[in-house]
N, CA, C and O atoms as a CHARMM CRD file, in Angstrom:
* protein
*
  368
    1    1 MET  N    -50.45100 -19.02000  -6.57200 PROA 1      0.00000
    2    1 MET  CA   -50.28100 -17.77900  -5.82800 PROA 1      0.00000
    3    1 MET  C    -50.50200 -16.61300  -6.78800 PROA 1      0.00000
    4    1 MET  O    -49.96100 -16.59700  -7.89400 PROA 1      0.00000
    5    2 LYS  N    -51.27300 -15.67200  -6.37000 PROA 2      0.00000
    6    2 LYS  CA   -51.50800 -14.46900  -7.16500 PROA 2      0.00000
    7    2 LYS  C    -51.07500 -13.26700  -6.33900 PROA 2      0.00000
    8    2 LYS  O    -50.97800 -13.33900  -5.11400 PROA 2      0.00000
    9    3 GLN  N    -50.81500 -12.15400  -7.03300 PROA 3      0.00000
   10    3 GLN  CA   -50.34100 -10.95100  -6.33400 PROA 3      0.00000
   11    3 GLN  C    -51.26000 -10.56700  -5.18800 PROA 3      0.00000
   12    3 GLN  O    -50.79400 -10.25800  -4.09200 PROA 3      0.00000
   13    4 GLN  N    -52.55900 -10.58600  -5.43400 PROA 4      0.00000
   14    4 GLN  CA   -53.47900 -10.14900  -4.39400 PROA 4      0.00000
   15    4 GLN  C    -53.46100 -11.08900  -3.19200 PROA 4      0.00000
   16    4 GLN  O    -53.96900 -10.74100  -2.12600 PROA 4      0.00000
   17    5 ASN  N    -52.87800 -12.28600  -3.35600 PROA 5      0.00000
   18    5 ASN  CA   -52.81400 -13.23100  -2.25300 PROA 5      0.00000
   19    5 ASN  C    -51.66900 -12.96000  -1.29200 PROA 5      0.00000
   20    5 ASN  O    -51.64900 -13.52300  -0.19800 PROA 5      0.00000
   21    6 ILE  N    -50.71300 -12.11200  -1.66800 PROA 6      0.00000
   22    6 ILE  CA   -49.61100 -11.79700  -0.76100 PROA 6      0.00000
   23    6 ILE  C    -50.04700 -10.64600   0.13700 PROA 6      0.00000
   24    6 ILE  O    -50.10600  -9.49100  -0.28500 PROA 6      0.00000
   25    7 LYS  N    -50.34300 -10.98300   1.35200 PROA 7      0.00000
   26    7 LYS  CA   -50.71300  -9.95800   2.32100 PROA 7      0.00000
   27    7 LYS  C    -49.45900  -9.35000   2.93700 PROA 7      0.00000
   28    7 LYS  O    -49.37000  -8.13700   3.13100 PROA 7      0.00000
   29    8 SER  N    -48.48900 -10.21300   3.24000 PROA 8      0.00000
   30    8 SER  CA   -47.25500  -9.69700   3.83600 PROA 8      0.00000
   31    8 SER  C    -46.11600 -10.68200   3.62500 PROA 8      0.00000
   32    8 SER  O    -46.32400 -11.87400   3.39900 PROA 8      0.00000
   33    9 LEU  N    -44.90700 -10.14200   3.70600 PROA 9      0.00000
   34    9 LEU  CA   -43.68700 -10.93400   3.66600 PROA 9      0.00000
   35    9 LEU  C    -43.08800 -10.96600   5.06400 PROA 9      0.00000
   36    9 LEU  O    -43.13600  -9.97900   5.79900 PROA 9      0.00000
   37   10 ILE  N    -42.53700 -12.09000   5.41200 PROA 10     0.00000
   38   10 ILE  CA   -41.84800 -12.22400   6.69500 PROA 10     0.00000
   39   10 ILE  C    -40.38100 -11.89500   6.45600 PROA 10     0.00000
   40   10 ILE  O    -39.72100 -12.49900   5.61100 PROA 10     0.00000
   41   11 TRP  N    -39.89000 -10.93000   7.21400 PROA 11     0.00000
   42   11 TRP  CA   -38.49400 -10.50900   7.11800 PROA 11     0.00000
   43   11 TRP  C    -37.78700 -10.84300   8.41900 PROA 11     0.00000
   44   11 TRP  O    -38.34900 -10.69400   9.50400 PROA 11     0.00000
   45   12 ASP  N    -36.55800 -11.29300   8.29700 PROA 12     0.00000
   46   12 ASP  CA   -35.70700 -11.48800   9.46300 PROA 12     0.00000
   47   12 ASP  C    -34.28000 -11.09600   9.07400 PROA 12     0.00000
   48   12 ASP  O    -34.01900 -10.70500   7.93600 PROA 12     0.00000
   49   13 LYS  N    -33.39000 -11.20400  10.00900 PROA 13     0.00000
   50   13 LYS  CA   -32.00800 -10.79900   9.74300 PROA 13     0.00000
   51   13 LYS  C    -31.38600 -11.63600   8.62500 PROA 13     0.00000
   52   13 LYS  O    -30.60100 -11.12500   7.82700 PROA 13     0.00000
   53   14 ILE  N    -31.73300 -12.91000   8.57100 PROA 14     0.00000
   54   14 ILE  CA   -31.13900 -13.81300   7.58200 PROA 14     0.00000
   55   14 ILE  C    -31.51000 -13.39500   6.15800 PROA 14     0.00000
   56   14 ILE  O    -30.62700 -13.22200   5.31800 PROA 14     0.00000
   57   15 ASN  N    -32.80100 -13.23000   5.88000 PROA 15     0.00000
   58   15 ASN  CA   -33.15900 -12.88300   4.49500 PROA 15     0.00000
   59   15 ASN  C    -32.80600 -11.43400   4.17200 PROA 15     0.00000
   60   15 ASN  O    -32.50000 -11.11900   3.02200 PROA 15     0.00000
   61   16 PHE  N    -32.84300 -10.56100   5.15500 PROA 16     0.00000
   62   16 PHE  CA   -32.43500  -9.17400   4.91500 PROA 16     0.00000
   63   16 PHE  C    -30.96000  -9.10300   4.52400 PROA 16     0.00000
   64   16 PHE  O    -30.60200  -8.43300   3.55500 PROA 16     0.00000
   65   17 GLU  N    -30.10800  -9.79500   5.27700 PROA 17     0.00000
   66   17 GLU  CA   -28.67700  -9.80500   4.96200 PROA 17     0.00000
   67   17 GLU  C    -28.41600 -10.47300   3.61500 PROA 17     0.00000
   68   17 GLU  O    -27.52200 -10.06600   2.87300 PROA 17     0.00000
   69   18 HSD  N    -29.20000 -11.49900   3.31000 PROA 18     0.00000
   70   18 HSD  CA   -29.01700 -12.20600   2.04600 PROA 18     0.00000
   71   18 HSD  C    -29.32000 -11.30600   0.84600 PROA 18     0.00000
   72   18 HSD  O    -28.54300 -11.27100  -0.10800 PROA 18     0.00000
   73   19 ILE  N    -30.42800 -10.58700   0.88200 PROA 19     0.00000
   74   19 ILE  CA   -30.75300  -9.73100  -0.27500 PROA 19     0.00000
   75   19 ILE  C    -29.77300  -8.57200  -0.40200 PROA 19     0.00000
   76   19 ILE  O    -29.53700  -8.07400  -1.50300 PROA 19     0.00000
   77   20 LYS  N    -29.19700  -8.13800   0.72500 PROA 20     0.00000
   78   20 LYS  CA   -28.17500  -7.08600   0.65600 PROA 20     0.00000
   79   20 LYS  C    -26.98400  -7.53800  -0.18200 PROA 20     0.00000
   80   20 LYS  O    -26.36200  -6.72500  -0.86600 PROA 20     0.00000
   81   21 LYS  N    -26.66200  -8.83100  -0.13200 PROA 21     0.00000
   82   21 LYS  CA   -25.55200  -9.36600  -0.92900 PROA 21     0.00000
   83   21 LYS  C    -25.84400  -9.24500  -2.42400 PROA 21     0.00000
   84   21 LYS  O    -24.92700  -9.22000  -3.24500 PROA 21     0.00000
   85   22 HSD  N    -27.12600  -9.17100  -2.76700 PROA 22     0.00000
   86   22 HSD  CA   -27.54200  -9.00800  -4.16000 PROA 22     0.00000
   87   22 HSD  C    -27.88600  -7.54800  -4.47400 PROA 22     0.00000
   88   22 HSD  O    -28.52200  -7.25000  -5.48500 PROA 22     0.00000
   89   23 ASN  N    -27.45700  -6.65400  -3.59400 PROA 23     0.00000
   90   23 ASN  CA   -27.68700  -5.20900  -3.75700 PROA 23     0.00000
   91   23 ASN  C    -29.17300  -4.86100  -3.89300 PROA 23     0.00000
   92   23 ASN  O    -29.56000  -4.04200  -4.72700 PROA 23     0.00000
   93   24 LEU  N    -29.98200  -5.49300  -3.06600 PROA 24     0.00000
   94   24 LEU  CA   -31.42300  -5.21800  -3.04300 PROA 24     0.00000
   95   24 LEU  C    -31.83900  -4.75200  -1.66300 PROA 24     0.00000
   96   24 LEU  O    -31.20100  -5.06600  -0.65800 PROA 24     0.00000
   97   25 SER  N    -32.92300  -3.99800  -1.64000 PROA 25     0.00000
   98   25 SER  CA   -33.50500  -3.54600  -0.37600 PROA 25     0.00000
   99   25 SER  C    -34.88100  -4.19100  -0.20600 PROA 25     0.00000
  100   25 SER  O    -35.45600  -4.71900  -1.15700 PROA 25     0.00000
  101   26 ILE  N    -35.38700  -4.13800   1.00300 PROA 26     0.00000
  102   26 ILE  CA   -36.74000  -4.62400   1.27800 PROA 26     0.00000
  103   26 ILE  C    -37.73600  -3.89600   0.38400 PROA 26     0.00000
  104   26 ILE  O    -38.62600  -4.52100  -0.19300 PROA 26     0.00000
  105   27 TYR  N    -37.59400  -2.59200   0.26800 PROA 27     0.00000
  106   27 TYR  CA   -38.51100  -1.79300  -0.55300 PROA 27     0.00000
  107   27 TYR  C    -38.51600  -2.28100  -2.00500 PROA 27     0.00000
  108   27 TYR  O    -39.57900  -2.44400  -2.60400 PROA 27     0.00000
  109   28 GLU  N    -37.32600  -2.51400  -2.56500 PROA 28     0.00000
  110   28 GLU  CA   -37.24900  -2.95000  -3.96600 PROA 28     0.00000
  111   28 GLU  C    -37.93900  -4.29900  -4.17200 PROA 28     0.00000
  112   28 GLU  O    -38.64800  -4.49000  -5.16000 PROA 28     0.00000
  113   29 VAL  N    -37.73400  -5.22000  -3.25300 PROA 29     0.00000
  114   29 VAL  CA   -38.36300  -6.53600  -3.35800 PROA 29     0.00000
  115   29 VAL  C    -39.88200  -6.40200  -3.26600 PROA 29     0.00000
  116   29 VAL  O    -40.60700  -6.97500  -4.08000 PROA 29     0.00000
  117   30 GLU  N    -40.35400  -5.66000  -2.29300 PROA 30     0.00000
  118   30 GLU  CA   -41.80100  -5.51600  -2.12800 PROA 30     0.00000
  119   30 GLU  C    -42.44000  -4.79500  -3.30900 PROA 30     0.00000
  120   30 GLU  O    -43.55400  -5.13700  -3.70500 PROA 30     0.00000
  121   31 GLN  N    -41.76600  -3.82000  -3.86900 PROA 31     0.00000
  122   31 GLN  CA   -42.29900  -3.12600  -5.04600 PROA 31     0.00000
  123   31 GLN  C    -42.28900  -4.04200  -6.27000 PROA 31     0.00000
  124   31 GLN  O    -43.23500  -4.02800  -7.05800 PROA 31     0.00000
  125   32 ALA  N    -41.24300  -4.82800  -6.43600 PROA 32     0.00000
  126   32 ALA  CA   -41.16200  -5.74400  -7.57500 PROA 32     0.00000
  127   32 ALA  C    -42.31300  -6.74500  -7.55500 PROA 32     0.00000
  128   32 ALA  O    -42.84100  -7.10300  -8.60700 PROA 32     0.00000
  129   33 LEU  N    -42.69800  -7.19100  -6.38000 PROA 33     0.00000
  130   33 LEU  CA   -43.79600  -8.15700  -6.27600 PROA 33     0.00000
  131   33 LEU  C    -45.13500  -7.57100  -6.70900 PROA 33     0.00000
  132   33 LEU  O    -46.10000  -8.31100  -6.89800 PROA 33     0.00000
  133   34 LYS  N    -45.20200  -6.27100  -6.86500 PROA 34     0.00000
  134   34 LYS  CA   -46.42700  -5.61000  -7.34700 PROA 34     0.00000
  135   34 LYS  C    -46.46600  -5.50900  -8.87000 PROA 34     0.00000
  136   34 LYS  O    -47.43700  -4.99900  -9.43000 PROA 34     0.00000
  137   35 ASP  N    -45.42700  -5.98800  -9.54100 PROA 35     0.00000
  138   35 ASP  CA   -45.34900  -5.94900 -10.99700 PROA 35     0.00000
  139   35 ASP  C    -46.55800  -6.67600 -11.59700 PROA 35     0.00000
  140   35 ASP  O    -46.75100  -7.86600 -11.35000 PROA 35     0.00000
  141   36 LYS  N    -47.35500  -5.97400 -12.36900 PROA 36     0.00000
  142   36 LYS  CA   -48.55600  -6.55600 -12.97200 PROA 36     0.00000
  143   36 LYS  C    -48.22400  -7.59900 -14.03300 PROA 36     0.00000
  144   36 LYS  O    -49.08100  -8.40600 -14.39200 PROA 36     0.00000
  145   37 ASN  N    -47.00100  -7.59600 -14.53600 PROA 37     0.00000
  146   37 ASN  CA   -46.58300  -8.55500 -15.56300 PROA 37     0.00000
  147   37 ASN  C    -45.79000  -9.73000 -14.99100 PROA 37     0.00000
  148   37 ASN  O    -45.20400 -10.50800 -15.74300 PROA 37     0.00000
  149   38 ARG  N    -45.77000  -9.85600 -13.67900 PROA 38     0.00000
  150   38 ARG  CA   -44.97000 -10.90300 -13.05200 PROA 38     0.00000
  151   38 ARG  C    -45.44500 -12.29700 -13.49200 PROA 38     0.00000
  152   38 ARG  O    -46.59700 -12.49400 -13.88000 PROA 38     0.00000
  153   39 LYS  N    -44.52600 -13.23400 -13.41700 PROA 39     0.00000
  154   39 LYS  CA   -44.80700 -14.63500 -13.71200 PROA 39     0.00000
  155   39 LYS  C    -44.50300 -15.42300 -12.44800 PROA 39     0.00000
  156   39 LYS  O    -43.48000 -15.20000 -11.80000 PROA 39     0.00000
  157   40 VAL  N    -45.39400 -16.34400 -12.09900 PROA 40     0.00000
  158   40 VAL  CA   -45.23500 -17.13100 -10.87900 PROA 40     0.00000
  159   40 VAL  C    -45.15100 -18.61100 -11.25100 PROA 40     0.00000
  160   40 VAL  O    -45.96500 -19.11400 -12.02600 PROA 40     0.00000
  161   41 PHE  N    -44.16100 -19.29500 -10.69100 PROA 41     0.00000
  162   41 PHE  CA   -43.95600 -20.71800 -10.93500 PROA 41     0.00000
  163   41 PHE  C    -43.81900 -21.43300  -9.60200 PROA 41     0.00000
  164   41 PHE  O    -43.06000 -21.00400  -8.73300 PROA 41     0.00000
  165   42 LYS  N    -44.55700 -22.52600  -9.44400 PROA 42     0.00000
  166   42 LYS  CA   -44.41200 -23.33200  -8.23800 PROA 42     0.00000
  167   42 LYS  C    -43.14900 -24.15900  -8.40900 PROA 42     0.00000
  168   42 LYS  O    -43.01400 -24.87600  -9.40000 PROA 42     0.00000
  169   43 VAL  N    -42.21400 -24.07300  -7.45500 PROA 43     0.00000
  170   43 VAL  CA   -40.95900 -24.80300  -7.56400 PROA 43     0.00000
  171   43 VAL  C    -40.87400 -25.97000  -6.58300 PROA 43     0.00000
  172   43 VAL  O    -40.14200 -26.92800  -6.82800 PROA 43     0.00000
  173   44 LYS  N    -41.59600 -25.90100  -5.50600 PROA 44     0.00000
  174   44 LYS  CA   -41.69300 -26.97800  -4.50800 PROA 44     0.00000
  175   44 LYS  C    -43.03500 -26.79400  -3.80900 PROA 44     0.00000
  176   44 LYS  O    -43.74000 -25.80900  -4.02800 PROA 44     0.00000
  177   45 LYS  N    -43.36400 -27.74700  -2.97800 PROA 45     0.00000
  178   45 LYS  CA   -44.59600 -27.60100  -2.21200 PROA 45     0.00000
  179   45 LYS  C    -44.51900 -26.32800  -1.37100 PROA 45     0.00000
  180   45 LYS  O    -43.60500 -26.15700  -0.56400 PROA 45     0.00000
  181   46 GLU  N    -45.47700 -25.45400  -1.56900 PROA 46     0.00000
  182   46 GLU  CA   -45.57500 -24.18900  -0.82400 PROA 46     0.00000
  183   46 GLU  C    -44.41900 -23.22800  -1.08000 PROA 46     0.00000
  184   46 GLU  O    -44.20500 -22.30400  -0.29500 PROA 46     0.00000
  185   47 ARG  N    -43.66400 -23.43000  -2.17000 PROA 47     0.00000
  186   47 ARG  CA   -42.56900 -22.52200  -2.51300 PROA 47     0.00000
  187   47 ARG  C    -42.74600 -22.07300  -3.95900 PROA 47     0.00000
  188   47 ARG  O    -43.02500 -22.88100  -4.84500 PROA 47     0.00000
  189   48 TYR  N    -42.57600 -20.76200  -4.18100 PROA 48     0.00000
  190   48 TYR  CA   -42.82800 -20.18600  -5.49500 PROA 48     0.00000
  191   48 TYR  C    -41.67700 -19.30900  -5.94600 PROA 48     0.00000
  192   48 TYR  O    -41.03000 -18.64400  -5.13700 PROA 48     0.00000
  193   49 MET  N    -41.42700 -19.31500  -7.27100 PROA 49     0.00000
  194   49 MET  CA   -40.48600 -18.38800  -7.88200 PROA 49     0.00000
  195   49 MET  C    -41.32600 -17.32500  -8.58700 PROA 49     0.00000
  196   49 MET  O    -42.18800 -17.63500  -9.41000 PROA 49     0.00000
  197   50 VAL  N    -41.06000 -16.08100  -8.25000 PROA 50     0.00000
  198   50 VAL  CA   -41.76700 -14.96200  -8.86900 PROA 50     0.00000
  199   50 VAL  C    -40.75900 -14.19700  -9.71500 PROA 50     0.00000
  200   50 VAL  O    -39.76000 -13.69100  -9.20600 PROA 50     0.00000
  201   51 LEU  N    -41.03400 -14.12000 -11.01400 PROA 51     0.00000
  202   51 LEU  CA   -40.20100 -13.33200 -11.91800 PROA 51     0.00000
  203   51 LEU  C    -40.90100 -12.00100 -12.10400 PROA 51     0.00000
  204   51 LEU  O    -42.03700 -11.94800 -12.57600 PROA 51     0.00000
  205   52 CYS  N    -40.22800 -10.93500 -11.73600 PROA 52     0.00000
  206   52 CYS  CA   -40.87200  -9.62800 -11.74200 PROA 52     0.00000
  207   52 CYS  C    -39.82800  -8.53800 -11.97200 PROA 52     0.00000
  208   52 CYS  O    -38.62300  -8.78900 -11.99100 PROA 52     0.00000
  209   53 LYS  N    -40.32900  -7.34000 -12.14400 PROA 53     0.00000
  210   53 LYS  CA   -39.45300  -6.22000 -12.48500 PROA 53     0.00000
  211   53 LYS  C    -39.73400  -5.04100 -11.56200 PROA 53     0.00000
  212   53 LYS  O    -40.88300  -4.75700 -11.22200 PROA 53     0.00000
  213   54 TYR  N    -38.67100  -4.36700 -11.16700 PROA 54     0.00000
  214   54 TYR  CA   -38.79200  -3.09600 -10.44400 PROA 54     0.00000
  215   54 TYR  C    -37.81900  -2.12200 -11.09500 PROA 54     0.00000
  216   54 TYR  O    -36.61000  -2.34900 -11.11600 PROA 54     0.00000
  217   55 LYS  N    -38.36400  -1.04500 -11.62000 PROA 55     0.00000
  218   55 LYS  CA   -37.59200  -0.08600 -12.39900 PROA 55     0.00000
  219   55 LYS  C    -36.88700  -0.85000 -13.51300 PROA 55     0.00000
  220   55 LYS  O    -37.55800  -1.50900 -14.30700 PROA 55     0.00000
  221   56 ASN  N    -35.57800  -0.78800 -13.60200 PROA 56     0.00000
  222   56 ASN  CA   -34.87200  -1.48300 -14.67700 PROA 56     0.00000
  223   56 ASN  C    -34.30200  -2.83000 -14.26300 PROA 56     0.00000
  224   56 ASN  O    -33.57800  -3.45800 -15.03500 PROA 56     0.00000
  225   57 ARG  N    -34.61800  -3.28200 -13.05600 PROA 57     0.00000
  226   57 ARG  CA   -34.08500  -4.56400 -12.58100 PROA 57     0.00000
  227   57 ARG  C    -35.10700  -5.67000 -12.75100 PROA 57     0.00000
  228   57 ARG  O    -36.26200  -5.54500 -12.34300 PROA 57     0.00000
  229   58 MET  N    -34.65700  -6.75100 -13.36000 PROA 58     0.00000
  230   58 MET  CA   -35.48900  -7.93400 -13.53100 PROA 58     0.00000
  231   58 MET  C    -35.08300  -8.91600 -12.44400 PROA 58     0.00000
  232   58 MET  O    -33.93600  -9.36000 -12.39700 PROA 58     0.00000
  233   59 LEU  N    -36.02400  -9.25300 -11.56900 PROA 59     0.00000
  234   59 LEU  CA   -35.70200 -10.02000 -10.37300 PROA 59     0.00000
  235   59 LEU  C    -36.35100 -11.39600 -10.34900 PROA 59     0.00000
  236   59 LEU  O    -37.45600 -11.60100 -10.85100 PROA 59     0.00000
  237   60 SER  N    -35.63400 -12.31700  -9.75500 PROA 60     0.00000
  238   60 SER  CA   -36.14000 -13.64500  -9.44200 PROA 60     0.00000
  239   60 SER  C    -36.26200 -13.69700  -7.92500 PROA 60     0.00000
  240   60 SER  O    -35.27400 -13.56800  -7.20300 PROA 60     0.00000
  241   61 ILE  N    -37.48400 -13.88800  -7.46000 PROA 61     0.00000
  242   61 ILE  CA   -37.75700 -13.87800  -6.02200 PROA 61     0.00000
  243   61 ILE  C    -38.35800 -15.22200  -5.64300 PROA 61     0.00000
  244   61 ILE  O    -39.30900 -15.68500  -6.27200 PROA 61     0.00000
  245   62 ILE  N    -37.80300 -15.84400  -4.61700 PROA 62     0.00000
  246   62 ILE  CA   -38.32800 -17.11500  -4.12300 PROA 62     0.00000
  247   62 ILE  C    -38.97900 -16.85400  -2.77200 PROA 62     0.00000
  248   62 ILE  O    -38.37200 -16.28000  -1.86800 PROA 62     0.00000
  249   63 VAL  N    -40.23300 -17.29000  -2.65700 PROA 63     0.00000
  250   63 VAL  CA   -40.97000 -17.13900  -1.40700 PROA 63     0.00000
  251   63 VAL  C    -41.54200 -18.48800  -0.99400 PROA 63     0.00000
  252   63 VAL  O    -41.81900 -19.34500  -1.83400 PROA 63     0.00000
  253   64 ALA  N    -41.71400 -18.66200   0.30900 PROA 64     0.00000
  254   64 ALA  CA   -42.30100 -19.88100   0.85400 PROA 64     0.00000
  255   64 ALA  C    -43.53400 -19.49800   1.65800 PROA 64     0.00000
  256   64 ALA  O    -43.49200 -18.59200   2.49000 PROA 64     0.00000
  257   65 MET  N    -44.63600 -20.20300   1.39600 PROA 65     0.00000
  258   65 MET  CA   -45.86600 -19.90100   2.12700 PROA 65     0.00000
  259   65 MET  C    -45.72100 -20.32300   3.58200 PROA 65     0.00000
  260   65 MET  O    -45.34300 -21.45700   3.87600 PROA 65     0.00000
  261   66 GLU  N    -46.02300 -19.41300   4.47700 PROA 66     0.00000
  262   66 GLU  CA   -45.99000 -19.69100   5.90900 PROA 66     0.00000
  263   66 GLU  C    -47.41000 -19.85100   6.45300 PROA 66     0.00000
  264   66 GLU  O    -47.70700 -20.78800   7.19500 PROA 66     0.00000
  265   67 GLN  N    -48.26300 -18.93100   6.07200 PROA 67     0.00000
  266   67 GLN  CA   -49.67300 -18.94400   6.43800 PROA 67     0.00000
  267   67 GLN  C    -50.42700 -18.42100   5.23300 PROA 67     0.00000
  268   67 GLN  O    -49.82400 -17.93000   4.27800 PROA 67     0.00000
  269   68 LYS  N    -51.72100 -18.52300   5.27900 PROA 68     0.00000
  270   68 LYS  CA   -52.51500 -17.99700   4.17300 PROA 68     0.00000
  271   68 LYS  C    -52.16100 -16.53000   3.95100 PROA 68     0.00000
  272   68 LYS  O    -52.29700 -15.70500   4.85500 PROA 68     0.00000
  273   69 ARG  N    -51.70500 -16.21100   2.73300 PROA 69     0.00000
  274   69 ARG  CA   -51.36900 -14.85700   2.29900 PROA 69     0.00000
  275   69 ARG  C    -50.12100 -14.27600   2.96400 PROA 69     0.00000
  276   69 ARG  O    -49.83700 -13.09000   2.79600 PROA 69     0.00000
  277   70 THR  N    -49.37700 -15.07800   3.70700 PROA 70     0.00000
  278   70 THR  CA   -48.14200 -14.62100   4.34400 PROA 70     0.00000
  279   70 THR  C    -47.00700 -15.51800   3.87900 PROA 70     0.00000
  280   70 THR  O    -47.08100 -16.74100   3.98900 PROA 70     0.00000
  281   71 TYR  N    -45.94800 -14.88800   3.35300 PROA 71     0.00000
  282   71 TYR  CA   -44.84100 -15.62400   2.76100 PROA 71     0.00000
  283   71 TYR  C    -43.52200 -15.19600   3.38600 PROA 71     0.00000
  284   71 TYR  O    -43.33300 -14.04100   3.76700 PROA 71     0.00000
  285   72 TYR  N    -42.60600 -16.17800   3.48000 PROA 72     0.00000
  286   72 TYR  CA   -41.25000 -15.90900   3.93500 PROA 72     0.00000
  287   72 TYR  C    -40.38200 -15.71600   2.69300 PROA 72     0.00000
  288   72 TYR  O    -40.39500 -16.55000   1.78700 PROA 72     0.00000
  289   73 LEU  N    -39.63800 -14.63300   2.65200 PROA 73     0.00000
  290   73 LEU  CA   -38.74100 -14.39600   1.53400 PROA 73     0.00000
  291   73 LEU  C    -37.50900 -15.28300   1.69200 PROA 73     0.00000
  292   73 LEU  O    -36.76400 -15.15800   2.66400 PROA 73     0.00000
  293   74 VAL  N    -37.30200 -16.17900   0.72800 PROA 74     0.00000
  294   74 VAL  CA   -36.15300 -17.07600   0.75200 PROA 74     0.00000
  295   74 VAL  C    -34.94900 -16.37900   0.13900 PROA 74     0.00000
  296   74 VAL  O    -33.86800 -16.35700   0.72700 PROA 74     0.00000
  297   75 THR  N    -35.14000 -15.80800  -1.04900 PROA 75     0.00000
  298   75 THR  CA   -34.06400 -15.09600  -1.72200 PROA 75     0.00000
  299   75 THR  C    -34.64100 -14.17100  -2.78100 PROA 75     0.00000
  300   75 THR  O    -35.79200 -14.31300  -3.19300 PROA 75     0.00000
  301   76 ALA  N    -33.83300 -13.23300  -3.20700 PROA 76     0.00000
  302   76 ALA  CA   -34.17100 -12.33500  -4.31700 PROA 76     0.00000
  303   76 ALA  C    -32.86000 -11.94100  -4.97000 PROA 76     0.00000
  304   76 ALA  O    -31.88700 -11.59400  -4.30100 PROA 76     0.00000
  305   77 ARG  N    -32.86000 -12.00400  -6.29400 PROA 77     0.00000
  306   77 ARG  CA   -31.63600 -11.70700  -7.04700 PROA 77     0.00000
  307   77 ARG  C    -32.03100 -11.31600  -8.46100 PROA 77     0.00000
  308   77 ARG  O    -33.19900 -11.40800  -8.84000 PROA 77     0.00000
  309   78 ASP  N    -31.04600 -10.87700  -9.24000 PROA 78     0.00000
  310   78 ASP  CA   -31.29700 -10.58300 -10.64400 PROA 78     0.00000
  311   78 ASP  C    -31.57600 -11.88100 -11.39300 PROA 78     0.00000
  312   78 ASP  O    -30.98800 -12.92100 -11.09700 PROA 78     0.00000
  313   79 MET  N    -32.48100 -11.80600 -12.36900 PROA 79     0.00000
  314   79 MET  CA   -32.81200 -12.98100 -13.17800 PROA 79     0.00000
  315   79 MET  C    -31.61700 -13.40100 -14.01100 PROA 79     0.00000
  316   79 MET  O    -30.79500 -12.57800 -14.41400 PROA 79     0.00000
  317   80 ASP  N    -31.53600 -14.71600 -14.26400 PROA 80     0.00000
  318   80 ASP  CA   -30.55700 -15.20200 -15.23200 PROA 80     0.00000
  319   80 ASP  C    -31.20900 -15.16800 -16.62300 PROA 80     0.00000
  320   80 ASP  O    -32.37400 -14.79300 -16.75400 PROA 80     0.00000
  321   81 LYS  N    -30.46700 -15.55400 -17.64100 PROA 81     0.00000
  322   81 LYS  CA   -30.95700 -15.46300 -19.02500 PROA 81     0.00000
  323   81 LYS  C    -32.24300 -16.26400 -19.23900 PROA 81     0.00000
  324   81 LYS  O    -33.18700 -15.76400 -19.85000 PROA 81     0.00000
  325   82 ASN  N    -32.28800 -17.49800 -18.74200 PROA 82     0.00000
  326   82 ASN  CA   -33.48600 -18.32300 -18.91300 PROA 82     0.00000
  327   82 ASN  C    -34.69900 -17.70300 -18.21800 PROA 82     0.00000
  328   82 ASN  O    -35.80800 -17.73700 -18.75100 PROA 82     0.00000
  329   83 GLU  N    -34.48800 -17.14100 -17.03800 PROA 83     0.00000
  330   83 GLU  CA   -35.58600 -16.50200 -16.31100 PROA 83     0.00000
  331   83 GLU  C    -36.07000 -15.26000 -17.04700 PROA 83     0.00000
  332   83 GLU  O    -37.27300 -15.00100 -17.09500 PROA 83     0.00000
  333   84 ARG  N    -35.14800 -14.48600 -17.62200 PROA 84     0.00000
  334   84 ARG  CA   -35.55400 -13.31100 -18.40200 PROA 84     0.00000
  335   84 ARG  C    -36.41400 -13.73200 -19.59400 PROA 84     0.00000
  336   84 ARG  O    -37.41100 -13.08200 -19.90600 PROA 84     0.00000
  337   85 ASN  N    -36.02400 -14.81600 -20.25200 PROA 85     0.00000
  338   85 ASN  CA   -36.82100 -15.32100 -21.37500 PROA 85     0.00000
  339   85 ASN  C    -38.21700 -15.75200 -20.92500 PROA 85     0.00000
  340   85 ASN  O    -39.20000 -15.47300 -21.61100 PROA 85     0.00000
  341   86 LYS  N    -38.30900 -16.42800 -19.77900 PROA 86     0.00000
  342   86 LYS  CA   -39.61500 -16.82900 -19.24900 PROA 86     0.00000
  343   86 LYS  C    -40.46700 -15.59600 -18.93600 PROA 86     0.00000
  344   86 LYS  O    -41.65900 -15.56000 -19.24200 PROA 86     0.00000
  345   87 TYR  N    -39.84900 -14.59900 -18.33000 PROA 87     0.00000
  346   87 TYR  CA   -40.57900 -13.37300 -17.97300 PROA 87     0.00000
  347   87 TYR  C    -41.14000 -12.70800 -19.22700 PROA 87     0.00000
  348   87 TYR  O    -42.26900 -12.21900 -19.23600 PROA 87     0.00000
  349   88 ARG  N    -40.33800 -12.69900 -20.27100 PROA 88     0.00000
  350   88 ARG  CA   -40.75000 -12.05400 -21.54000 PROA 88     0.00000
  351   88 ARG  C    -41.70100 -12.93600 -22.35100 PROA 88     0.00000
  352   88 ARG  O    -42.24700 -12.50000 -23.36400 PROA 88     0.00000
  353   89 GLY  N    -41.89400 -14.17500 -21.89900 PROA 89     0.00000
  354   89 GLY  CA   -42.78500 -15.08200 -22.60800 PROA 89     0.00000
  355   89 GLY  C    -42.14400 -15.76900 -23.78800 PROA 89     0.00000
  356   89 GLY  O    -42.84000 -16.29000 -24.65900 PROA 89     0.00000
  357   90 GLU  N    -40.80600 -15.77700 -23.82800 PROA 90     0.00000
  358   90 GLU  CA   -40.08500 -16.42600 -24.91200 PROA 90     0.00000
  359   90 GLU  C    -39.86800 -17.89200 -24.57100 PROA 90     0.00000
  360   90 GLU  O    -39.77500 -18.25200 -23.39700 PROA 90     0.00000
  361   91 ASN  N    -39.79000 -18.72400 -25.57300 PROA 91     0.00000
  362   91 ASN  CA   -39.49300 -20.15100 -25.35600 PROA 91     0.00000
  363   91 ASN  C    -38.03500 -20.28900 -24.99300 PROA 91     0.00000
  364   91 ASN  O    -37.18000 -19.61100 -25.56400 PROA 91     0.00000
  365   92 THR  N    -37.74100 -21.17000 -24.04100 PROA 92     0.00000
  366   92 THR  CA   -36.35200 -21.41900 -23.65200 PROA 92     0.00000
  367   92 THR  C    -35.91700 -22.80100 -24.06500 PROA 92     0.00000
  368   92 THR  O    -34.77500 -23.18800 -23.81900 PROA 92     0.00000
């Protein structure tokens, strides 16, 4: 998955309420996914972890492919230490 491949994210009440628990907004998640330095890791079939940054927040975003270039947001939260190291390109 590459940034240019994300045409849209699917939002519903479930994922919207979930990201609110992590003090995130739809805008912040969508802007973070535009991070040119983001790192993408396949975690399951058709599911990806995107490590990216928006302003001073380093985020771990999980998306699931629904259709070509359309993804469902599973979760978004602040990165943990290992994820921050991966984002920075450090060995963990």
